[in-house]
C-alpha positions in Angstrom: -2.2 -36.8 -74.5 1.5 -37.8 -75.2 3.2 -35.5 -78.0 3.8 -37.2 -81.4 7.4 -38.4 -81.5 9.9 -38.9 -84.1 11.5 -42.6 -84.7 14.7 -41.3 -83.7 14.0 -40.6 -80.1 11.5 -39.0 -77.7 11.7 -35.5 -79.2 8.4 -33.9 -80.4 7.7 -34.2 -84.1 6.4 -30.6 -84.2 9.8 -29.3 -86.0 9.1 -31.9 -88.7 5.6 -30.5 -89.1 7.0 -27.1 -89.2 9.2 -27.8 -92.1 6.3 -29.2 -93.9 4.3 -26.0 -93.4 7.2 -24.0 -94.5 7.6 -26.1 -97.7 3.9 -25.9 -98.5 3.8 -22.2 -97.9 6.7 -21.6 -100.1 5.5 -23.8 -102.8 2.1 -21.9 -102.9 3.8 -18.5 -102.9 5.7 -19.7 -106.1 2.3 -20.9 -107.4 3.5 -24.5 -107.9 1.6 -27.7 -107.7 2.9 -30.7 -105.8 3.1 -32.6 -109.1 5.2 -29.6 -110.4 7.3 -29.5 -107.4 7.9 -33.0 -107.6 8.9 -33.1 -111.2 11.4 -30.1 -110.7 13.0 -31.6 -107.7 13.3 -35.2 -109.2 10.8 -36.9 -106.8 7.1 -37.8 -107.0 4.1 -36.1 -105.9 3.7 -38.6 -103.1 7.2 -37.5 -101.4 5.8 -33.7 -101.7 2.6 -34.8 -100.0 4.3 -36.9 -97.3 6.8 -34.0 -96.6 4.3 -31.3 -96.3 2.2 -33.7 -94.0 5.2 -33.8 -91.7 5.9 -37.4 -92.3 8.8 -38.0 -90.0 10.6 -40.6 -92.2 11.2 -38.6 -95.3 14.5 -39.0 -97.2 16.8 -36.2 -96.2 18.5 -36.0 -99.6 15.1 -35.6 -101.3 14.2 -33.0 -98.6 17.2 -31.0 -99.4 16.2 -31.3 -103.5 12.9 -30.0 -102.7 14.2 -27.3 -100.6 16.7 -26.1 -103.3 13.8 -26.1 -106.1 12.1 -23.7 -103.7 15.2 -21.5 -103.1 15.5 -22.8 -99.5 18.3 -24.3 -97.5 17.9 -26.6 -94.5 19.8 -25.4 -91.6 20.4 -26.6 -87.8 20.2 -24.0 -85.3 20.1 -24.0 -81.5 16.3 -24.4 -80.2 14.6 -21.8 -78.2 13.9 -23.5 -74.9 13.6 -22.5 -71.4 16.7 -21.8 -69.2 16.0 -24.9 -67.0 16.9 -27.5 -69.8 20.1 -29.3 -69.1 21.1 -30.2 -72.7 21.2 -28.1 -75.7 19.1 -29.1 -78.5 18.8 -28.3 -82.2 16.1 -27.5 -84.6 15.8 -27.7 -88.4 15.0 -24.4 -90.0 14.5 -23.8 -93.7 16.0 -20.4 -94.7 
């Protein structure tokens, strides 16, 4: 089975799904509903649902707003890959 890809290229969409899982976990830890988070971040519940589901086409500015409400900051860091890879890659982490 072919891995899910992002619209930007052929990279697996797993990092995007991982961001969604981090957002959901932090929201639940803060005991916020999706509606409450959307209101605090200035976006709708639908955006929060899509973000948590790992939708690869969410707006970056809204992602930053949601992360800020949750006390998180999106950052880029080198991906952990095998030594055989030729080109370095990055992944997005929320810290």
